[in-house]
Backbone as a ProteinNet text record, in pm:
[ID]
protein_1_A
[PRIMARY]
MRSLAIALILSGLAASANAQSGPVATAKQVTASYNLDLTPAPDGQRAVMIRIVGGREQLFAVNLDGSGEKQITFDDADHEDPVWSPDGRRIAFVLVKGGTKIVHLINSDGTGTEAVTPASQSAIHPSFTPDGKAILYCTDDDLRPPEKNESEIYRIDLATKRVATLI
[TERTIARY]
7195.5	7097.9	6981.9	7014.1	6908.9	6816.8	6873.8	6794	6699.6	6746.6	6662.8	6547.2	6574.4	6469	6365.2	6410.1	6317.2	6233.2	6296	6223	6116.4	6150.1	6053	5937.8	5968.3	5863.1	5771.4	5830.7	5749.9	5664.2	5720.5	5641.1	5526.5	5550.5	5443.8	5334.7	5371.9	5272.7	5194.4	5263.4	5195.9	5098	5138.5	5051.2	4926.4	4939.4	4823	4732.4	4789.6	4708.7	4630	4687.9	4622.5	4526.8	4527.6	4441.9	4295.5	4209.5	4067	3994.9	4034.4	3969.2	4066.1	4027	4112.7	4200	4288.7	4372.2	4470.4	4502.1	4598.4	4737.8	4827.7	4965.8	5036.8	5121.6	5199.3	5342.2	5398	5537.5	5627.4	5732.7	5827.6	5967.3	6044.7	6182.5	6270.4	6359.5	6456	6588.7	6645.8	6770.8	6874.1	6995.7	7106.5	7171.1	7230.7	7299.9	7446.7	7531.4	7674.4	7732.5	7807.9	7877.6	8024.8	8079.8	8215.6	8298.1	8429.1	8525.2	8490.8	8463	8438.1	8564.8	8556	8672.5	8644.6	8713.2	8690.6	8734.9	8661.3	8695.7	8810.2	8880.8	8991.4	8949.1	8821.9	8777.2	8751.2	8755.1	8733.7	8590.2	8498.3	8358.2	8267.4	8308.4	8225.6	8304	8231.5	8293.8	8212.7	8274.2	8203.9	8215.9	8110.5	8113	8036.3	8056.8	7985.1	7878	7758.8	7650.4	7588.9	7553.9	7491.1	7342.6	7299.1	7158.7	7113.2	7013.8	6965.1	7072.6	7166.1	7272.6	7387.9	7388.5	7494.3	7560.2	7691.3	7765.9	7739.9	7673.9	7642.9	7719.7	7748.1	7821.3	7723.9	7758.9	7682.2	7778.6	7737.4	7811.3	7739.6	7816.2	7758.2	7847.6	7787.5	7865.7	7925	8042.9	8108	8032.2	7939.6	7856.8	7736.9	7727.5	7620	7499.7	7496.1	7382.6	7405.2	7301.4	7312.8	7348.5	7310	7343.7	7270.4	7344.9	7287.4	7347.8	7262.4	7309.9	7350.9	7472	7519.8	7536.8	7525.9	7523.7	7398.4	7342.9	7214.5	7206.1	7308.9	7297.4	7314.5	7291.2	7298.4	7441.7	7529	7670.8	7724.5	7844.9	7912.4	8007.3	8023.9	8108.7	8208.2	8335.9	8437.7	8548.4	8629.2	8751.3	8729.9	8630.5	8610.2	8723.9	8761.4	8866.8	8834.4	8857	8827.5	8940.2	8902.3	9002.8	9057.2	9178.6	9237.3	9152	9074.4	8989.5	8852.2	8823.4	8697.7	8576.9	8597.2	8483.3	8442.1	8535.7	8505	8549.9	8492.8	8526.3	8559.9	8673.4	8706.8	8666.2	8619.8	8581	8593	8587.5	8590.3	8447.6	8401.3	8271.3	8293.9	8227.3	8242.7	8111.1	8116.9	7995.3	8034	7967.9	7993.5	8137.7	8204	8342.6	8445.3	8402.6	8497.9	8509.7	8628.3	8656.9	8719	8643.7	8685.9	8676.4	8782.8	8780.4	8689.2	8601	8508.9	8528.8	8486.7	8479.5	8333.3	8299.8	8166.6	8182.4	8100.2	8100.5	8049.3	8092	8056.5	7906.9	7831.3	7685.5	7613.7	7689.9	7630.4	7604.5	7642.2	7622.5	7751.7	7740.7	7857.2	7947.5	7891.8	7974.8	8040.8	8170.8	8241	8347.2	8361.6	8467.9	8598.3	8706.6	8835.5	8942.9	8933.8	9036.2	8985.4	9078	9037.7	8958.5	8855.4	8774.5	8853.8	8964.3	9046.8	9133.2	9140.5	9219.5	9128.3	9172.2	9108.1	9176.7	9101.9	9160.7	9104.7	9193.3	9150.6	9234.5	9187.4	9257.2	9302.4	9208.9	9249.4	9301.2	9390.5	9445.4	9480.4	9431.7	9462.8	9606.9	9669.2	9796.8	9767.3	9865.9	9840.6	9780.8	9812.1	9755	9617.1	9571	9438.7	9427.5	9539.4	9535.7	9546.7	9577.6	9593.7	9549.1	9523.4	9489.3	9587.5	9637.9	9718.9	9625.8	9650.3	9570.3	9653.1	9609.1	9680.1	9583.7	9639.6	9558	9523.5	9593	9565.7	9626.6	9569.4	9625.3	9682.7	9706.9	9780.3	9719.1	9590	9523.4	9505.8	9594.1	9584.5	9713.8	9774.8	9899.3	9876.9	9972.9	10110.3	10129	10021.7	10031.6	10071	10159.6	10196.6	10129	10090.3	10021.9	10079.2	10054.5	10099.6	10019.3	10086.1	10019.4	10101.8	10037.3	10104	10041.9	10116.7	10065.2	10072	9959.8	9947.1	9912.2	9935.6	9895.5	9814.6	9694.9	9614.6	9597.2	9633.7	9616.3	9467.9	9402.6	9258.6	9219.4	9307.6	9276.3	9288.6	9393.6	9419.4	9376.2	9351.1	9320.8	9438.5	9555.6	9677.1	9721.2	9745.1	9785.2	9935.3	10003.8	10146.6	10170.3	10255.6	10292.7	10398.8	10374.8	10473.5	10556	10489.8	10560.3	10496.2
9006.1	9053.6	9119.2	9195.7	9262.4	9158.7	9048.9	8943.7	8881.5	8860.2	8804.4	8898.2	9026.6	9123.8	9125.8	9123	9123.2	8996.1	8880.4	8754.3	8756.4	8809.5	8816.2	8910.3	9020.7	9114.4	9049.9	8984.9	8921.3	8809.4	8730.2	8621.8	8678.1	8790.5	8855.8	8907.8	8963.2	9011.8	8896.6	8786.1	8669.5	8611.2	8605.4	8551.7	8637.2	8767.9	8854.4	8844.4	8822.1	8809.1	8678.5	8574	8443.4	8427.2	8517.9	8505.5	8520.2	8427.2	8432.3	8533	8540.3	8632.1	8664.3	8752.3	8788.8	8907.6	8943.2	9061.9	9043.9	9153.3	9151.8	9154.5	9068.9	9065.1	9194.3	9242.3	9363	9323.1	9373.2	9345.1	9424.7	9362.9	9429.5	9413.1	9519.3	9514	9450.9	9363.5	9301.8	9372.2	9432.6	9506	9457.7	9492.4	9462.6	9594.1	9598	9717.3	9684	9766.9	9746.8	9862.9	9833.5	9935	9925.9	10036.9	10037.5	10143.4	10123.3	10223.6	10277.5	10190.8	10235.2	10299.8	10427.2	10504	10564.2	10517.5	10570.1	10716.1	10790.7	10929.5	10932	11043.9	11054.6	11032.5	11061.2	11044	10897.8	10807.9	10666.7	10631.8	10726.7	10703.7	10693	10756.1	10761.9	10709.2	10692.8	10652	10710.9	10715.7	10750.2	10629.7	10604.1	10491.2	10528.1	10448	10464.3	10356.1	10396.4	10300.7	10334.8	10233.8	10253.5	10282	10398.9	10438.9	10482.2	10416.3	10452.8	10445.3	10351.1	10333.8	10431.4	10513.9	10612.9	10588.3	10616.2	10603.1	10728.1	10708.3	10818.1	10797.1	10907.3	10900.4	10896.6	10812.8	10800.2	10813.2	10885.5	10890.8	10796.9	10728.9	10632.7	10623.6	10599.5	10571.6	10432.1	10408.5	10278.9	10164.4	10195.6	10089	10057.3	10124.1	10098.7	10189.9	10270.5	10360.5	10494.2	10574	10711	10724.7	10627.4	10636.2	10753	10830.6	10947.8	10963.1	10971	10997.1	11143.5	11170.2	11309	11363.6	11278.8	11327.9	11273.8	11353.1	11316.2	11343.9	11397.4	11440.1	11324.7	11353.9	11254.6	11241.7	11193.7	11177.3	11064.2	11019.2	10922.2	10996.3	10944.8	11005	10898.5	10921.8	10818.8	10870.4	10778.4	10807.2	10899.8	10875.1	10966.3	10956.8	11072.1	11079	11193.3	11170.3	11269.1	11370.7	11492.9	11592.5	11552.8	11596.9	11558.8	11597.2	11706.4	11746.4	11679	11598.8	11525.4	11608.7	11734.3	11821.5	11814.7	11777.1	11774.2	11642.8	11615.8	11496.8	11542.8	11498.6	11521.7	11397.1	11415.8	11304	11346.7	11249.6	11277.5	11268.3	11376.1	11377.9	11344.5	11238.8	11191.6	11216.4	11305.1	11337.2	11379.4	11319.8	11355.5	11336.7	11237.1	11209.5	11293	11390.5	11471.3	11416.2	11433.4	11389.9	11508.4	11563.5	11683	11656.1	11691	11675.2	11783.1	11739	11827.9	11811.9	11911.6	11904.7	11914.6	11844.4	11852.9	11848.3	11922.8	11913.2	11774.8	11723.1	11586.3	11568.1	11678.2	11667.6	11675.9	11686.8	11689.5	11828.8	11932.2	12069.4	12122.2	12230.8	12305.7	12237.7	12175.9	12112.1	12217	12198.2	12289.1	12213	12250.9	12194.6	12261.3	12183.5	12243.5	12228.4	12128.4	12114.3	12174.3	12215.4	12276.9	12179.5	12230.2	12147.9	12101.1	12166.2	12130.8	12006.6	11960	11841.5	11727.5	11606.6	11489.8	11466.8	11469	11459.1	11337.4	11252.8	11132.7	11113.9	11028.3	10986.7	11104.7	11186.5	11297.7	11248.9	11326.5	11298	11431.2	11452.3	11575.6	11573.9	11690.6	11703.9	11694.9	11659.1	11641.8	11764.7	11885.6	12005.9	12041.5	11969.1	11992.3	12114.9	12178.9	12302.9	12280.1	12160.5	12130.3	11987.6	11961.1	11826.7	11787.2	11665.2	11606.2	11520.1	11516.6	11432.7	11397.2	11296.9	11260.1	11266.9	11254.5	11269.4	11137.1	11031	10900.6	10795.2	10675.6	10571.4	10453.7	10472.8	10375.3	10235.4	10226.3	10096	10030.1	10062.5	10003.9	9934.6	9853.3	9788.4	9699.5	9680.1	9728	9870.9	9933.5	10071.3	10163.2	10254.7	10356.1	10486.1	10563.1	10688	10798.1	10918.5	11033.3	11040.7	11062.3	11077.3	11171.8	11272.9	11371.6	11369.5	11422.4	11440.7	11589	11641.3	11784.3	11808.8	11931.3	11980.3	12106.2	12112	12233.4	12292.6	12419.1	12492.5	12528	12486.4	12506.4	12651.9	12732.3	12873.9	12955.4	12930.7	13012.4	12944.2	12815	12731.1	12726.3	12760.4	12754.1	12608.3	12565.7	12428.2	12425.4	12329.9	12310.6	12166.2	12150	12016.7	11960	11840.6	11775.1	11674.9	11593.1	11491.3	11489.2
9905.2	10001.1	9927.6	9822.8	9746.9	9682.6	9630.7	9567.8	9668.9	9790.9	9896	9926.6	9937.4	9966.7	9855.4	9731.3	9618.5	9619.8	9646.1	9651.1	9760.2	9877.5	9986.7	9951.8	9889.5	9850.2	9747.1	9645.2	9542.1	9599.4	9691	9749.9	9833.4	9900.1	9976	9885.6	9770.1	9673.8	9614.1	9582.6	9527.3	9628.6	9754.3	9859.1	9872.6	9865	9879.9	9757.8	9638.6	9518.2	9519.3	9580.2	9583.6	9700.9	9793.5	9911.5	9869.9	9918.2	9886.3	9974.6	10099.6	10192.5	10303.7	10391.5	10503	10469.1	10561.1	10540.9	10425.8	10361.3	10252.1	10312.1	10261	10310.3	10273.4	10361.6	10335.8	10308.4	10198	10164.1	10256.8	10306	10394.6	10338.1	10345.1	10297.6	10403.8	10360.5	10450.2	10425.2	10528.7	10510.8	10609.8	10581.7	10671.3	10710.3	10827.6	10872.9	10891.6	10836.4	10849.8	10929.5	11032	11109	11073	11025.1	10973.7	11044.6	11046.9	11096.3	11235	11329.8	11466.9	11521	11555.8	11599.2	11737.1	11841.4	11976.3	11989.2	12070.4	12100.4	12201.5	12210.8	12307	12452.2	12485.4	12624	12660.2	12560.7	12587.6	12621.1	12606.6	12640.7	12518.4	12408	12288.2	12168.5	12058.9	11933.4	11818.7	11702.8	11579.6	11488.6	11409.6	11317.5	11192.6	11090.3	10965.1	10958.9	10918.4	10894.8	10759.5	10683.8	10553.5	10575.8	10529.7	10540.5	10401.5	10347.2	10214.6	10108.2	10123.8	10026.6	10041.5	10146.3	10170.4	10305	10310.1	10435.4	10520.4	10634.1	10725.3	10856	10924.9	11051.8	11169.2	11267	11390.6	11507.8	11610	11735.7	11832.9	11917.3	12009.7	12133.5	12248.2	12367.9	12352.5	12408.5	12391.6	12457.7	12547	12604.5	12515	12397.7	12303	12317.1	12420.8	12441.6	12370.7	12364.1	12315.2	12168	12086.7	11944.1	11879.1	11798.5	11731.9	11593.2	11492.6	11357.1	11349.6	11294.4	11289.9	11148.1	11045.1	10907.2	10840.3	10748.6	10688.7	10538.6	10478.1	10339.1	10240.7	10114	10007.4	9957.2	10044.5	10012.6	10100.7	10069.3	10154.9	10247	10367.6	10470.6	10514.3	10490.7	10514.7	10606.1	10654.5	10731	10851.5	10936.6	11050	11151.7	11206.7	11307.7	11404.3	11532.2	11635.8	11649.1	11683.5	11721.1	11857.7	11891.8	12020.4	12141.7	12131.6	12244.3	12242.5	12137.9	12130.1	12092.8	12057.2	12025.4	11878.7	11790.1	11647.2	11584.5	11469.4	11392.6	11251.2	11199.8	11060	10982.4	10860.6	10775.6	10630.1	10541.1	10397.8	10345	10284.9	10220.2	10072.8	10027.3	9890	9817.2	9719	9643.1	9502.7	9404.5	9265.9	9223.3	9280	9243.7	9317.8	9397.4	9473.9	9615.5	9672.3	9809.1	9881.6	9977.1	10048.9	10198.8	10272.3	10417.8	10475.9	10564.1	10634.9	10785.3	10858.8	11005.1	11046.1	11153.4	11210.8	11362	11433	11579.1	11617.4	11729.7	11768.4	11789.3	11805	11818.4	11683.8	11572.9	11439.9	11384.9	11457.3	11409.3	11348.6	11274.1	11229.9	11129.2	11026.6	10924.5	10835.5	10809.6	10718.2	10640	10512.2	10428.3	10467.6	10474.1	10511.1	10404.9	10318.8	10214.7	10084.5	9998.6	9872	9783.2	9718.6	9628.7	9507.5	9479.1	9363.6	9387.9	9512	9546.5	9589	9562.1	9619.3	9753.3	9861.4	9995.3	10067.9	10121.5	10192.7	10318.8	10406.5	10528.4	10615.7	10664.4	10751	10885.4	10942.9	11075.4	11140.9	11261.5	11333.4	11382.3	11386.5	11456	11605.4	11688.3	11831.9	11900.3	11851.6	11912.9	11857.9	11755.6	11698.5	11610.4	11580.8	11503.3	11352.9	11311.4	11169.3	11142.3	11014.7	10970.2	10860.7	10870.9	10765.5	10681.1	10549.9	10462.4	10339.9	10266.9	10144	10026.8	9906	9786.5	9719.8	9754.8	9695.7	9787.9	9785.8	9872.3	9794.7	9665.3	9585.1	9593.7	9572.9	9581.3	9444.9	9350.2	9217.3	9175.6	9262.7	9223.3	9102.3	9016.2	9027.8	8976.4	8928.4	8880.9	8996.7	8968.6	9068.3	9030.2	9127.1	9100.6	9188.7	9147.1	9224.8	9354.1	9464.3	9592.6	9677.4	9727.6	9812.2	9951.6	10047.9	10183.3	10213.2	10262.6	10290.2	10435.3	10477.5	10610.2	10587.6	10645.8	10636	10775.1	10788.6	10913.4	10924.4	11030.6	11042.7	11064.6	11121.1	11143.9	11015.8	10938.8	10819.2	10690.1	10693.9	10576.2	10478.2	10525.5	10443.6	10431.8	10307.3	10278.2	10252.2	10313.5	10291.4	10248.1	10148	10102.2	10196.6	10248.8	10335.1	10255.8	10177.5	10096.3	9957.9
[MASK]
+++++++++++++++++++++++++++++++++++++++++++++++++++++++++++++++++++++++++++++++++++++++++++++++++++++++++++++++++++++++++++++++++++++++++++++++++++++++++++++++++++++++

């Protein structure tokens, strides 16, 4: 896709350089949009999804009928594994920046972002407990077969930030 965009830009520049008269051609970038990890909210009316913006995975909230789309993350990082709290008021996700992976919470309207897992751990795949008072997460997903790697599952209490090892 990048090669196509570069080719179109170069052809636009060449056309404008060769033009004898008239308006100068303007180069335009050709981009693609990818929507990933569409996750419905508990109310069945909304969803959160990942879209690539400026080369970064950003979170968007949208009504399931396609209306009301709103970008809720804007920083220079990737945002992965979004999951709704049971009450639909918050979204947990993994913020990936500088090689670190930390579970964060954000209000569904995009306000109030906070880190919840320790920066000393790599945290992925968050999941709320049914009461919404804790998040379960793991440290690795073993995607390097046949090599085996250490992977633990933890529970973090959202009120106290106390971490307990489950597995």
